[in-house]
C-alpha positions as CSV (number, residue, x, y, z in Angstrom):
1,X,-0.3,27.1,-37.5
2,X,0.5,30.2,-36.8
3,X,-1.4,30.9,-34.5
4,X,-0.5,27.1,-33.3
5,X,3.1,28.0,-32.8
6,X,2.5,31.1,-31.6
7,X,0.5,29.5,-28.3
8,X,2.9,27.2,-27.8
9,X,5.8,29.6,-27.8
10,X,3.5,31.7,-25.1
11,X,3.2,28.3,-23.0
12,X,6.8,27.6,-23.3
13,X,7.6,30.9,-22.1
14,X,5.3,30.7,-19.1
15,X,6.7,27.6,-18.3
16,X,10.3,28.7,-18.1
17,X,9.0,31.8,-15.8
18,X,7.3,29.8,-13.4
19,X,10.7,26.9,-13.5
20,X,12.9,30.1,-12.9
21,X,10.7,31.8,-10.5
22,X,10.7,28.4,-8.7
23,X,14.0,27.8,-8.7
24,X,14.7,31.5,-7.3
25,X,12.2,30.9,-4.5
26,X,14.4,27.9,-3.8
27,X,17.1,29.2,-3.3
28,X,15.7,32.0,-1.2
29,X,14.4,29.2,1.6
30,X,17.8,27.6,1.2
31,X,19.7,31.0,2.0
32,X,16.9,31.1,5.4
33,X,17.9,28.0,6.3
34,X,21.7,28.5,6.0
35,X,21.1,31.7,8.4
36,X,19.4,29.8,10.9
37,X,21.7,26.6,10.8
38,X,24.9,29.6,11.3
39,X,22.5,31.0,14.6
40,X,22.7,27.4,16.3
41,X,24.7,25.7,18.9
42,X,25.6,22.1,18.5
43,X,23.2,21.4,21.0
44,X,20.5,23.0,18.9
45,X,21.3,21.1,15.9
46,X,21.9,17.7,17.5
47,X,18.0,18.1,19.4
48,X,16.7,18.1,16.1
49,X,18.2,14.9,15.5
50,X,16.2,12.7,17.6
51,X,12.8,12.6,19.4
52,X,11.8,14.4,22.0
53,X,8.7,12.2,22.9
54,X,7.2,9.2,21.9
55,X,6.0,11.0,18.4
56,X,8.0,14.1,18.0
57,X,11.9,15.4,17.6
58,X,13.4,17.9,18.4
59,X,12.8,21.5,17.9
60,X,14.5,25.3,18.7
61,X,11.9,27.3,20.5
62,X,14.4,30.4,20.7
63,X,14.7,30.4,16.4
64,X,11.0,29.7,16.0
65,X,11.8,25.7,15.1
66,X,9.1,23.9,16.2
67,X,9.0,20.3,17.2
68,X,7.9,17.4,13.6
69,X,4.8,16.2,14.9
70,X,4.6,12.7,13.6
71,X,1.5,10.2,13.3
72,X,0.7,6.8,11.9
73,X,-0.8,5.7,10.0
74,X,-1.2,4.8,6.1
75,X,-5.2,4.5,6.4
76,X,-6.0,6.8,8.9
77,X,-4.6,9.6,11.9
78,X,-3.2,7.3,14.5
79,X,-5.3,7.6,18.4
80,X,-4.1,10.8,20.1
81,X,-1.1,9.6,22.0
82,X,0.3,13.2,23.3
83,X,4.0,12.8,24.8
84,X,4.1,9.4,25.6
85,X,2.8,5.9,24.6
86,X,-0.6,5.7,26.5
87,X,-3.6,7.0,24.7
88,X,-5.0,10.5,25.8
89,X,-8.3,9.8,26.3
90,X,-11.2,11.9,25.9
91,X,-9.8,14.0,23.0
92,X,-11.5,14.5,19.8
93,X,-9.1,11.9,18.0
94,X,-11.8,9.6,15.9
95,X,-11.4,10.3,12.3
96,X,-11.9,8.5,9.1
97,X,-10.9,5.0,8.8
98,X,-10.1,4.6,5.1
99,X,-9.7,1.7,3.2
100,X,-5.9,-0.9,4.1
101,X,-3.0,-0.4,1.3
102,X,-3.9,-3.0,-0.8
103,X,-7.6,-2.2,-0.8
104,X,-6.9,0.5,-2.6
105,X,-4.3,-0.8,-4.7
106,X,-7.3,-2.8,-5.9
107,X,-9.1,-0.6,-7.4
108,X,-6.8,0.1,-10.3
109,X,-7.3,3.7,-10.0
110,X,-4.5,6.2,-9.3
111,X,-7.2,8.8,-9.2
112,X,-8.3,7.3,-6.2
113,X,-4.5,7.2,-4.7
114,X,-4.8,10.9,-4.5
115,X,-8.5,11.4,-3.1
116,X,-7.1,8.7,-0.2
117,X,-4.1,10.7,0.3
118,X,-5.9,13.8,0.3
119,X,-8.4,12.3,3.2
120,X,-5.0,11.6,5.1
121,X,-3.5,14.6,4.8
122,X,-5.8,16.5,5.3
123,X,-7.1,15.4,9.0
124,X,-3.7,15.1,9.6
125,X,-3.3,18.4,9.3
126,X,-6.7,19.0,11.4
127,X,-4.9,17.1,14.1
128,X,-1.8,19.4,13.9
129,X,0.5,16.9,12.6
130,X,3.5,17.8,10.3
131,X,4.4,14.4,9.2
132,X,2.2,11.1,8.6
133,X,3.7,8.1,8.3
134,X,2.8,6.2,5.5
135,X,2.3,4.9,2.6
136,X,3.8,2.0,3.7
137,X,5.1,0.2,-0.3
138,X,7.6,-3.0,0.7
139,X,6.8,-5.5,-1.9
140,X,4.7,-8.4,-1.5
141,X,6.9,-11.4,-1.3
142,X,5.1,-14.0,1.2
143,X,1.4,-14.5,1.9
144,X,2.6,-14.7,5.2
145,X,3.5,-11.0,5.8
146,X,1.2,-10.1,8.0
147,X,1.9,-6.7,6.8
148,X,0.5,-7.3,3.6
149,X,-2.9,-5.5,4.0
150,X,-0.8,-2.4,5.0
151,X,1.9,-2.8,1.4
152,X,-0.1,-2.3,-1.7
153,X,1.3,-5.0,-4.5
154,X,3.3,-7.8,-5.7
155,X,4.3,-5.8,-8.6
156,X,6.8,-3.0,-8.5
157,X,4.8,-0.5,-11.6
158,X,1.6,-1.4,-9.9
159,X,2.9,0.4,-6.9
160,X,4.4,3.0,-8.0
161,X,1.5,4.1,-9.8
162,X,-0.8,4.2,-6.5
163,X,2.2,5.3,-4.6
164,X,3.0,8.5,-6.1
165,X,-1.2,9.7,-6.4
166,X,-1.2,8.8,-2.7
167,X,1.5,11.0,-1.5
168,X,0.9,13.7,-4.1
169,X,-2.6,14.0,-2.5
170,X,-1.1,13.8,1.1
171,X,1.7,16.6,0.8
172,X,-0.9,19.5,-1.2
173,X,-2.8,19.2,2.0
174,X,0.7,21.0,3.7
175,X,1.6,17.7,5.6
176,X,4.8,15.2,4.7
177,X,4.6,12.0,3.9
178,X,6.7,9.4,5.2
179,X,7.5,6.6,2.6
180,X,8.5,3.4,4.6
181,X,9.8,0.8,5.3
182,X,13.0,1.5,2.7
183,X,13.7,-1.4,2.1
184,X,13.4,-5.1,1.9
185,X,11.1,-5.1,5.0
186,X,8.9,-8.2,3.4
187,X,8.4,-9.8,6.3
188,X,7.6,-9.4,10.4
189,X,8.7,-12.4,11.6
190,X,12.9,-11.4,12.6
191,X,12.0,-8.3,11.4
192,X,14.2,-6.5,14.3
193,X,16.9,-8.9,13.4
194,X,16.8,-10.2,9.9
195,X,19.6,-9.7,7.1
196,X,18.2,-9.3,4.0
197,X,19.7,-10.6,0.8
198,X,19.4,-10.5,-3.2
199,X,20.9,-9.5,-6.0
200,X,21.0,-6.2,-6.9
201,X,19.2,-7.2,-10.2
202,X,16.0,-8.2,-7.6
203,X,16.9,-5.1,-6.2
204,X,16.4,-2.5,-8.7
205,X,13.8,-4.4,-10.7
206,X,11.6,-6.3,-8.2
207,X,12.0,-3.5,-4.6
208,X,13.2,-0.7,-5.4
209,X,11.2,1.0,-7.9
210,X,8.1,2.1,-5.8
211,X,10.6,4.0,-3.4
212,X,12.5,5.8,-6.9
213,X,8.8,6.6,-8.7
214,X,7.8,8.0,-4.7
215,X,10.7,10.1,-4.5
216,X,11.6,11.3,-7.9
217,X,7.5,11.1,-9.2
218,X,6.0,11.8,-6.2
219,X,8.3,14.1,-4.3
220,X,8.2,12.5,-0.6
221,X,8.9,14.9,2.1
222,X,10.5,12.1,4.2
223,X,11.1,8.5,3.9
224,X,11.3,6.3,7.0
225,X,14.2,3.3,7.2
226,X,12.8,0.1,8.2
227,X,13.9,-2.4,10.7
228,X,15.9,-5.4,9.3
229,X,19.5,-5.3,7.9
230,X,20.0,-5.3,4.4
231,X,23.4,-7.4,3.4
232,X,24.7,-7.1,7.0
233,X,24.5,-3.2,7.4
234,X,21.4,-1.9,9.4
235,X,18.8,-0.6,6.6
236,X,18.0,2.5,8.6
237,X,21.6,3.6,8.4
238,X,23.0,2.1,5.4
239,X,25.6,3.5,3.3
240,X,24.1,1.5,-0.1
241,X,20.6,2.3,0.4
242,X,20.7,6.0,2.0
243,X,23.8,7.6,1.0
244,X,24.3,5.9,-2.5
245,X,21.1,5.2,-4.2
246,X,18.5,8.1,-2.1
247,X,20.5,10.7,-1.8
248,X,22.5,10.7,-4.6
249,X,21.2,8.9,-7.3
250,X,17.8,9.8,-6.8
251,X,19.0,13.4,-5.2
252,X,16.3,12.9,-2.3
253,X,16.5,16.7,-0.6
254,X,14.5,15.3,2.7
255,X,15.3,13.8,5.4
256,X,15.5,10.0,6.3
257,X,13.9,9.2,9.6
258,X,14.5,5.5,11.5
259,X,11.4,3.8,12.4
260,X,11.4,3.5,16.0
261,X,13.8,2.0,17.8
262,X,15.4,0.9,14.5
263,X,18.9,2.5,15.0
264,X,21.7,0.8,16.5
265,X,24.9,2.6,16.0
266,X,26.0,6.4,16.7
267,X,28.9,6.3,13.7
268,X,27.0,5.0,11.6
269,X,23.4,6.8,11.5
270,X,26.3,9.7,11.7
271,X,27.7,8.6,8.1
272,X,25.7,6.4,6.5
273,X,22.7,9.0,5.6
274,X,19.9,9.0,9.4
275,X,18.9,12.1,9.8
276,X,16.4,11.7,12.6
277,X,16.5,9.0,15.2
278,X,13.0,8.0,16.7
279,X,11.9,5.5,19.8
280,X,10.3,5.9,22.8
281,X,11.1,5.4,26.6
282,X,10.9,1.2,25.5
283,X,14.3,2.1,23.4
284,X,16.9,2.3,25.9
285,X,16.2,0.5,29.0
286,X,17.1,2.4,31.5
287,X,15.8,5.2,30.0
288,X,17.4,8.0,30.7
289,X,16.0,11.0,28.8
290,X,15.6,10.8,25.0
291,X,19.3,12.8,24.6
292,X,20.9,9.6,25.4
293,X,19.4,8.3,22.0
294,X,22.1,7.5,19.2
295,X,22.1,10.4,17.6
296,X,22.0,12.5,21.0
297,X,24.5,14.0,23.6
298,X,27.4,11.4,21.8
299,X,27.1,13.0,18.7
300,X,27.8,17.0,20.5
301,X,30.3,15.5,22.2
302,X,32.2,14.1,19.0
303,X,31.6,17.6,17.5
304,X,33.5,19.2,20.1
305,X,36.2,16.5,20.4
306,X,36.6,17.2,16.5
307,X,35.7,13.2,15.5
308,X,33.4,14.5,13.4
309,X,33.1,17.4,11.4
310,X,29.8,19.8,12.0
311,X,28.8,20.2,8.3
312,X,27.6,16.3,8.1
313,X,25.0,17.2,11.4
314,X,24.5,20.7,8.9
315,X,23.1,18.5,6.5
316,X,20.8,16.9,8.9
317,X,19.5,19.6,9.9
318,X,19.1,21.5,6.6
319,X,17.0,18.3,5.3
320,X,14.9,18.6,8.1
321,X,13.9,22.3,7.5
322,X,14.1,22.5,4.2
323,X,10.7,20.2,4.8
324,X,9.7,22.8,7.1
325,X,10.0,25.5,5.1
326,X,7.8,23.3,2.0
327,X,5.1,22.4,4.6
328,X,4.7,26.0,6.0
329,X,5.0,24.8,9.6
330,X,7.8,28.1,9.7
331,X,5.9,30.9,8.9
332,X,2.6,29.0,10.3
333,X,1.0,29.4,6.6
334,X,-0.5,25.8,5.7
335,X,-3.9,25.9,5.5
336,X,-6.5,24.2,7.1
337,X,-7.5,20.7,7.4
338,X,-10.8,19.2,8.1
339,X,-11.2,15.8,10.3
340,X,-13.8,13.3,10.5
341,X,-16.5,15.2,7.5
342,X,-18.9,13.4,5.4
343,X,-16.5,14.2,2.5
344,X,-14.3,12.0,3.9
345,X,-16.5,9.4,4.3
346,X,-18.0,9.2,1.4
347,X,-14.5,9.1,0.1
348,X,-13.5,6.4,2.0
349,X,-16.7,4.4,0.7
350,X,-15.9,5.5,-3.2
351,X,-12.6,3.6,-2.6
352,X,-14.2,0.5,-0.7
353,X,-16.4,-0.4,-3.5
354,X,-13.7,-0.1,-5.9
355,X,-11.2,-2.0,-3.8
356,X,-14.1,-5.0,-3.7
357,X,-12.8,-7.9,-5.8
358,X,-15.6,-10.5,-7.5
359,X,-13.5,-13.7,-8.0
360,X,-15.8,-16.1,-8.4
361,X,-19.6,-15.8,-10.0
362,X,-20.6,-18.8,-11.5
363,X,-24.2,-18.6,-12.8
364,X,-24.6,-15.6,-11.9
365,X,-26.1,-15.6,-8.7
366,X,-24.7,-11.6,-8.3
367,X,-26.4,-8.8,-8.6
368,X,-29.0,-9.8,-6.0
369,X,-32.3,-8.5,-6.9
370,X,-34.4,-7.2,-3.9
371,X,-37.1,-8.0,-5.5
372,X,-37.2,-12.1,-5.6
373,X,-35.3,-11.8,-2.0
374,X,-37.6,-12.3,1.5
375,X,-35.0,-13.8,3.7
376,X,-30.8,-13.4,3.9
377,X,-28.9,-15.1,6.5
378,X,-25.6,-13.7,6.7
379,X,-23.1,-16.5,8.6
380,X,-19.8,-15.4,9.8
381,X,-18.5,-14.0,13.2
382,X,-16.4,-11.4,10.5
383,X,-19.7,-9.8,9.4
384,X,-20.9,-9.0,13.1
385,X,-17.7,-7.5,14.8
386,X,-15.6,-4.5,13.5
387,X,-12.7,-6.0,11.4
388,X,-12.0,-3.2,8.9
389,X,-8.9,-2.5,9.3
390,X,-5.2,-4.4,10.2
391,X,-3.8,-4.2,13.7
392,X,-0.4,-2.6,14.8
393,X,0.3,1.1,14.2
394,X,-2.6,0.8,11.1
395,X,-5.0,0.9,14.3
396,X,-6.9,4.3,15.1
397,X,-10.4,5.4,16.6
398,X,-12.8,5.7,13.9
399,X,-16.0,8.0,13.7
400,X,-17.7,4.6,12.8
401,X,-17.7,1.3,11.4
402,X,-20.7,0.3,9.5
403,X,-20.6,-3.8,9.3
404,X,-21.2,-5.9,6.7
405,X,-24.2,-7.4,8.4
406,X,-25.1,-3.5,8.9
407,X,-24.7,-2.6,5.2
408,X,-26.8,-5.6,4.6
409,X,-29.2,-4.5,6.9
410,X,-29.2,-0.9,5.4
411,X,-29.8,-2.2,2.2
412,X,-32.5,-4.3,2.4
413,X,-34.9,-1.9,4.5
414,X,-37.7,-3.7,6.0
415,X,-39.2,-6.0,2.8
416,X,-35.9,-8.5,3.3
417,X,-35.6,-10.3,6.4
418,X,-31.9,-10.7,7.2
419,X,-31.0,-13.7,10.2
420,X,-27.8,-13.7,11.7
421,X,-25.6,-16.7,12.9
422,X,-22.3,-16.6,14.1
423,X,-20.6,-19.6,12.7
424,X,-17.4,-19.7,14.9
425,X,-15.2,-18.4,17.4
426,X,-12.2,-16.0,16.7
427,X,-9.9,-17.9,19.1
428,X,-6.3,-18.8,17.5
429,X,-6.0,-21.9,17.7
430,X,-10.5,-22.7,18.1
431,X,-11.6,-25.7,16.4
432,X,-15.0,-25.8,14.5
433,X,-18.0,-25.6,16.9
434,X,-20.1,-28.4,16.4
435,X,-23.4,-26.0,17.8
436,X,-22.5,-23.2,16.2
437,X,-22.2,-24.5,12.5
438,X,-25.7,-26.6,13.6
439,X,-27.8,-23.1,14.1
440,X,-25.1,-22.0,10.6
441,X,-26.7,-24.7,8.7
442,X,-30.3,-24.6,10.0
443,X,-30.4,-20.3,8.8
444,X,-28.9,-21.8,5.8
445,X,-31.8,-23.9,4.5
446,X,-34.0,-20.8,5.9
447,X,-33.0,-18.5,3.9
448,X,-33.6,-17.8,0.3
449,X,-30.1,-16.1,0.1
450,X,-26.8,-16.8,2.5
451,X,-24.1,-14.6,3.1
452,X,-20.8,-16.2,4.4
453,X,-18.6,-13.6,5.6
454,X,-15.2,-15.0,7.2
455,X,-11.5,-15.0,6.5
456,X,-9.0,-13.2,8.5
457,X,-8.8,-10.9,11.8
458,X,-6.7,-8.6,13.0
459,X,-6.9,-7.5,17.4
460,X,-10.4,-6.2,18.6
461,X,-9.6,-2.4,19.0
462,X,-7.0,0.5,19.0
463,X,-5.8,-0.4,22.1
464,X,-4.0,-3.2,22.4
465,X,-2.3,-5.8,20.1
466,X,-4.6,-9.5,20.6
467,X,-3.1,-12.6,20.1
468,X,-6.1,-13.4,17.9
469,X,-4.3,-10.8,15.5
470,X,-3.2,-12.4,11.9
471,X,-3.1,-9.2,10.3
472,X,-1.2,-7.1,12.4
473,X,2.2,-5.4,12.3
474,X,5.0,-7.3,14.6
475,X,3.5,-10.7,13.5
476,X,3.1,-13.1,10.3
477,X,0.5,-15.5,9.8
478,X,1.5,-19.1,10.8
479,X,0.6,-20.8,7.4
480,X,-2.3,-20.0,4.7
481,X,-5.3,-21.7,5.9
482,X,-8.4,-20.9,7.0
483,X,-8.1,-20.1,11.0
484,X,-10.6,-21.1,13.6
485,X,-11.9,-24.2,12.1
486,X,-14.1,-22.0,9.5
487,X,-13.2,-24.6,6.6
488,X,-15.6,-26.9,8.2
489,X,-18.3,-24.1,8.7
490,X,-18.3,-23.4,5.3
491,X,-18.7,-27.0,3.4
492,X,-21.9,-27.2,5.9
493,X,-23.4,-24.0,4.6
494,X,-22.3,-25.1,0.5
495,X,-24.3,-28.4,1.8
496,X,-27.0,-27.2,2.9
497,X,-27.1,-24.4,0.3
498,X,-25.5,-24.6,-2.9
499,X,-25.6,-21.0,-4.0
500,X,-24.1,-19.4,-0.8
501,X,-22.1,-16.5,-1.3
502,X,-18.9,-16.7,0.0
503,X,-17.5,-13.0,1.2
504,X,-13.6,-13.5,2.4
505,X,-11.9,-10.6,4.5
506,X,-8.2,-10.3,5.1
507,X,-5.0,-8.7,3.7
508,X,-4.2,-11.9,1.4
509,X,-4.8,-14.7,0.2
510,X,-6.1,-17.9,2.2
511,X,-6.5,-21.4,0.7
512,X,-9.7,-22.6,-0.6
513,X,-8.5,-26.1,-1.8
514,X,-11.3,-27.9,0.4
515,X,-14.4,-25.9,-0.7
516,X,-13.8,-23.6,-3.6
517,X,-14.9,-27.0,-6.6
518,X,-18.2,-26.6,-4.3
519,X,-18.3,-22.5,-4.4
520,X,-20.0,-20.7,-6.7
521,X,-19.4,-16.8,-5.9
522,X,-16.8,-15.7,-3.7
523,X,-16.3,-12.4,-3.2
524,X,-12.7,-10.6,-1.9
525,X,-13.5,-8.1,0.7
526,X,-10.1,-7.2,2.1
527,X,-9.9,-4.6,5.2
528,X,-12.3,-1.9,3.8
529,X,-12.9,0.9,5.9
530,X,-15.3,2.5,7.8
531,X,-17.5,2.1,5.3
532,X,-16.8,-1.4,4.3
533,X,-20.4,-2.4,5.0
534,X,-22.1,-0.3,2.7
535,X,-19.4,-1.2,-0.2
536,X,-20.3,-4.5,0.4
537,X,-24.0,-4.1,0.2
538,X,-23.3,-2.0,-2.6
539,X,-21.7,-4.3,-5.0
540,X,-23.8,-7.4,-3.8
541,X,-27.2,-5.7,-4.9
542,X,-25.7,-4.0,-8.0
543,X,-25.6,-0.5,-7.3
544,X,-22.5,-0.8,-7.8
545,X,-20.6,-2.5,-10.4
546,X,-17.8,-4.4,-9.2
547,X,-14.2,-3.2,-10.9
548,X,-11.1,-4.2,-8.0
549,X,-8.6,-6.6,-9.5
550,X,-6.4,-8.6,-7.6
551,X,-2.9,-6.4,-6.4
552,X,-1.8,-10.0,-5.3
553,X,-1.6,-13.6,-6.9
554,X,-3.6,-15.8,-4.9
555,X,-1.7,-19.4,-4.6
556,X,-3.7,-22.5,-4.3
557,X,-1.3,-23.4,-1.2
558,X,0.9,-22.2,0.2
559,X,4.2,-23.7,-1.5
560,X,3.1,-22.8,-4.8
561,X,4.4,-19.5,-4.1
562,X,7.8,-18.6,-5.1
563,X,9.8,-17.4,-1.4
564,X,8.4,-20.9,-0.3
565,X,9.4,-22.9,-3.5
566,X,12.4,-21.2,-4.7
567,X,13.6,-19.0,-1.7
568,X,14.0,-18.7,2.1
569,X,11.5,-18.1,4.4
570,X,11.2,-17.2,7.0
571,X,15.0,-17.3,6.8
572,X,17.8,-19.6,8.9
573,X,19.5,-18.2,10.9
574,X,18.3,-14.7,10.6
575,X,19.2,-14.6,7.4
576,X,17.0,-14.6,4.6
577,X,18.3,-14.8,0.9
578,X,16.0,-14.3,-1.7
579,X,17.4,-17.1,-3.7
580,X,14.1,-17.0,-6.0
581,X,15.3,-13.7,-7.4
582,X,13.1,-11.3,-9.7
583,X,10.5,-14.5,-10.3
584,X,7.6,-12.6,-7.6
585,X,4.2,-13.2,-7.6
586,X,2.8,-13.7,-11.3
587,X,6.3,-13.4,-12.6
588,X,6.6,-16.5,-10.9
589,X,3.3,-18.5,-12.2
590,X,3.8,-17.4,-15.3
591,X,7.3,-18.0,-16.2
592,X,7.1,-21.6,-14.3
593,X,4.0,-22.4,-15.2
594,X,2.0,-22.5,-11.9
595,X,-1.3,-22.3,-11.7
596,X,-2.6,-19.9,-9.5
597,X,-5.3,-20.0,-7.7
598,X,-6.8,-16.4,-9.1
599,X,-4.1,-14.3,-11.3
600,X,-3.1,-11.3,-10.8
601,X,-5.0,-8.7,-12.0
602,X,-8.1,-11.0,-11.7
603,X,-11.1,-9.2,-11.2
604,X,-14.8,-10.2,-12.7
605,X,-17.5,-7.8,-13.5
606,X,-21.7,-7.9,-14.6
607,X,-20.4,-6.6,-17.7
608,X,-18.8,-7.6,-20.5
609,X,-15.7,-6.0,-22.2
610,X,-14.2,-6.5,-25.7
611,X,-10.7,-5.6,-26.5
612,X,-10.3,-5.0,-30.5
613,X,-7.6,-3.7,-32.8
614,X,-4.2,-3.4,-30.9
615,X,-1.5,-1.9,-32.7
616,X,1.6,-1.0,-31.7
617,X,4.0,1.4,-33.7
618,X,7.6,1.8,-32.6
619,X,8.7,5.9,-31.8
620,X,12.3,7.6,-31.6
621,X,14.1,7.0,-28.9
622,X,13.3,3.6,-27.9
623,X,9.6,4.6,-27.2
624,X,6.4,2.9,-28.7
625,X,2.8,3.4,-28.5
626,X,-0.1,1.0,-28.4
627,X,-4.0,1.8,-29.0
628,X,-6.8,-0.5,-28.8
629,X,-10.5,-0.4,-28.8
630,X,-12.5,-1.5,-25.7
631,X,-16.1,-2.0,-25.4
632,X,-18.9,-2.5,-23.1
633,X,-21.0,-5.4,-24.6
634,X,-22.9,-5.7,-22.1
635,X,-26.4,-4.5,-20.2
636,X,-24.7,-2.1,-17.4
637,X,-22.2,0.5,-17.1
638,X,-19.1,-0.7,-15.4
639,X,-15.2,-0.1,-15.9
640,X,-13.1,-2.1,-16.7
641,X,-8.7,-2.1,-15.9
642,X,-6.6,-2.6,-18.8
643,X,-3.4,-4.0,-18.2
644,X,-0.3,-4.1,-20.9
645,X,2.3,-7.1,-20.1
646,X,5.6,-6.8,-22.6
647,X,7.4,-9.9,-23.3
648,X,10.7,-10.1,-25.0
649,X,10.7,-12.5,-27.3
650,X,14.9,-13.6,-27.4
651,X,16.2,-11.9,-24.7
652,X,20.1,-12.3,-23.5
653,X,19.7,-12.9,-20.0
654,X,16.6,-14.5,-18.4
655,X,13.4,-12.3,-17.9
656,X,10.1,-12.9,-16.5
657,X,7.2,-14.3,-18.9
658,X,6.0,-11.0,-19.1
659,X,5.5,-7.0,-16.8
660,X,3.4,-5.3,-16.1
661,X,4.2,-1.1,-17.6
662,X,1.0,0.0,-18.0
663,X,-3.1,-0.3,-17.2
664,X,-5.7,1.9,-17.9
665,X,-8.5,2.4,-15.4
666,X,-12.1,2.7,-18.5
667,X,-15.6,3.7,-17.6
668,X,-18.2,2.8,-20.0
669,X,-22.0,3.0,-20.5
670,X,-23.9,-0.3,-22.3
671,X,-22.4,-0.2,-25.7
672,X,-20.3,2.5,-25.0
673,X,-16.5,2.3,-26.8
674,X,-13.1,4.2,-26.5
675,X,-10.3,4.2,-27.9
676,X,-7.0,3.5,-25.7
677,X,-4.1,4.8,-26.0
678,X,-0.5,3.6,-23.9
679,X,2.8,5.7,-24.4
680,X,5.5,3.4,-23.6
681,X,9.2,4.5,-23.4
682,X,12.7,2.4,-23.1
683,X,11.9,1.7,-19.6
684,X,8.8,-0.2,-20.2
685,X,11.5,-2.9,-22.5
686,X,14.6,-2.4,-20.1
687,X,16.4,-4.9,-17.5
688,X,18.5,-3.6,-14.4
689,X,22.5,-5.6,-16.0
690,X,24.0,-6.0,-13.1
691,X,27.4,-6.3,-14.8
692,X,27.1,-2.4,-16.7
693,X,25.3,-1.6,-13.4
694,X,22.6,0.0,-15.1
695,X,19.4,-0.5,-17.4
696,X,19.9,-2.0,-20.7
697,X,17.4,-2.1,-23.6
698,X,18.5,-4.8,-26.0
699,X,17.6,-4.4,-30.2
700,X,14.8,-7.1,-30.9
701,X,11.3,-8.2,-30.4
702,X,8.6,-7.5,-27.9
703,X,5.2,-8.9,-27.7
704,X,2.8,-6.0,-26.4
705,X,-0.2,-8.3,-24.6
706,X,-2.7,-6.7,-23.5
707,X,-5.9,-8.2,-21.3
708,X,-7.8,-8.3,-17.9
709,X,-5.3,-9.9,-15.8
710,X,-1.9,-11.6,-16.2
711,X,-3.7,-14.5,-17.3
712,X,-6.4,-13.3,-19.4
713,X,-4.9,-11.5,-22.5
714,X,-7.4,-10.3,-25.3
715,X,-4.9,-8.9,-27.4
716,X,-1.7,-9.4,-28.9
717,X,1.0,-7.4,-31.1
718,X,4.9,-7.1,-31.5
719,X,7.1,-4.3,-32.1
720,X,10.8,-3.8,-32.8
721,X,13.7,-1.9,-32.5
């Protein structure tokens, strides 16, 4: 015991020394920043507050202050655009394309979040970028949002855990993450004009926790303001969001960057927390130079006339310089990055494999046995066309892309014949093509195994937004229906081959009501990145056991989803009232007793898991510890995401039926058991009290619900405080 206390004392002393050293280093950096600011003219300061080209903000060359080089996107470094908006040809900008945001969230694996960020940061670094514009973490409120593929989840806790890992992975590579879009940017329809209103409780419990965790736990360097208004004021210069919450409550020390052309007023931008105004030559018409932006020459004039204190401008410059010093821009100490490496491609493959969700597997059709198959029919244009990413600012130039058809051929080799039938055309408004359906049915009848790959699509390539894009920036889906007449194709294929495997691509749920009762096997594929086809083949043939879980609920039909049943979408007269309040996603389905098509957290495996011996013990300071034993009771190795939900038995105010408060992804060999421990603090039991304007935990009893999804609860216990 003496040796233990001696070791603990030594450890605490070491920690205190490290903290003191970090504090001294911070103080030295702040003094350097102060000295630099003291040498700058007001014109030089203001030059740092706005764009100097399409993806840079201004520097001060005479003082060694560089421009800040920014780049999209959340899933890979954007194609090179130089100082303009057009793509620069003939440069090495074909890199690693990672799976999209909700695919990452479907892994429920924060360690993969870190690896994801590490690849993104390393490749941005290698390309000479200082800020990567991501991750995007807005709540998935409606299934129609065209940018859901980019965001992570409908649940703030899952978002928080995945975002923190991603941010740390990026920033450990010496590149700043730019958290976006702050805040309440939950639809693309009218995103430039919409005014979002919600209760303070919904804001604090649902829409802000991911941002708060990214700032206070992830230490994100920069934050991007959203396009929309929030409670009547533009989000990119919204006093309450930026000054009151972000900078004061959360003590954010870095710069707030506007989304491109999201700034609307000089005075609000100065006083309400915006630090860098970004945009392009399209932002102001006619374009007369970046110095004519809202945070341009007008600011210089206001300061010189004594109408704005220079200290306000100094604070903005200080925030920018903090980021530059933190990432080695000032002394050029940043370590070298790497670009388009085999290691990065393997990370993309690993994430894609863990992201794939096995939604349905009746009769255990999966995994396929290569020894029993002579012919596979692959049906659907999404199997053939490059479709691994979402549209808009997420589009990049990938080194290569393995399509589902290529992945299946890779694993089939020479012993299995693979035939392909297109099935449908990608054209907005297209109906079922009788000739294509007939060809698909003929192929299905002759094959031992049929794999249909369909669903949503994005634009064809990184150069343009396509009219056929359903998962893309600046556009929402018109409905939740299968596009291009695919329902008719699927019904015909299932009639010909009842065991056909349905593989669905896209950024979220799709209406399956016309055929789901006949389909025995359904796989959610997302937008899986450059190695997606290999990942899919590995899952289908059992080389990898599926372990993905849905990061969002899949409603049976659009009108079953909360904002379409209780809320207000796409808004009336450009005002969007979130009248469904805190009841988003599974909080709505569970509380209002509406059956989803597939529940939040759902995902099947090729093995089985047993949950046992859940015990919960209350501790001091309103904390609790839950333990249980998980056993792999099947014949193959696999991973289970153990999800812990909390329910207050007799709440003083309305609360959801249950809320996710912890989870762990556990990998087990056949027959292996593991005891799992969850440590819960007061935040797991609290709600936001609007009257007291603070988080409150009431005395009482709480149910601890542990299971495999929000609908599949395996163990229950109670704890009292």
